C-alpha positions, 0 to 999 in steps of 0.5 A: 741458345747457341745461335743467340750466344753466337749472334751476340759475339758476331755482332760485337766483332762486326761493330768493331769492324765497322768502326775501323773499316776492317769488317771484311778482313776480320771475316776472312780471318775468322773464316781461316781460323774456322777452316783450321778448326774444322780441319783439326779435330785434335786442335778443336778437342784441346780448345773445347775440352775443360780437362785442359787448363785455360793456360794450356789452351791459350798457349796452344792458341798463341802458337797458332796465331803466330803461324796464321798472322792474325790481327790484334783484334782477332787475337783478342776476340779468340782469346775472349772466346777461349776465356769465356769457354765459347770457342766451341761456338765458332762455327755458329759465330762464323755463320752469324758474322757472315750474315751480318757482314753481308747485311753491312755490305748490302749483298745477298747470297744465292745458291744455284742448283743445276742438273749439269755444270753451268758455264761461266757465261750462264752463271754470270747471266744468272748473277746479273739477273738476280742483281737486277731483281734484288737491287743488291750485289749477289754472291753465287754458290753453285751445286749440281743435282742430276735429279733436276733433269734440266734447268736451274733452281735458285734460292736467295734467303727464303725465296726459291725460284724453281725452273727445273724440268723435274718440277715442270714435269710434276706440274704437267702430270698434276694438270693432266691428272686433274683433267 
């Protein structure tokens, strides 16, 4: 249910952004507001808790928006979330907006996991190869997992490319056990 509601709000905002050509900027503003949301449990509590009157929640938001320098569209969007008691859906809305924004921009997000830190040249080579394979711009996020022993595991959406030493050793073990 939360995902459905979040997607509806994210779609509305992305449509507005596409119309005025500012969907990337709105995404950055939404992400910045989301960082404040995550960083301040007190702020989150006041904004979500129905014990606080709507006027008080809006007044607090007005002070925050001034400091953040949010665009009029983003201000109206967050006010709508507050008024409709949907501001608690903010993390899901941000995730949906990010996915929609990637679709509009024609890019993919990939996660590269390695046993040791990768240098910039290796990351660039991985990114270029993924872009060649997919025909789209690829944004990488990098993680480390020493359990891989070596190699890399790359995930794009539902597709997993596992080139880790750990998996290769497990496959070799299975082959040897079968005879």
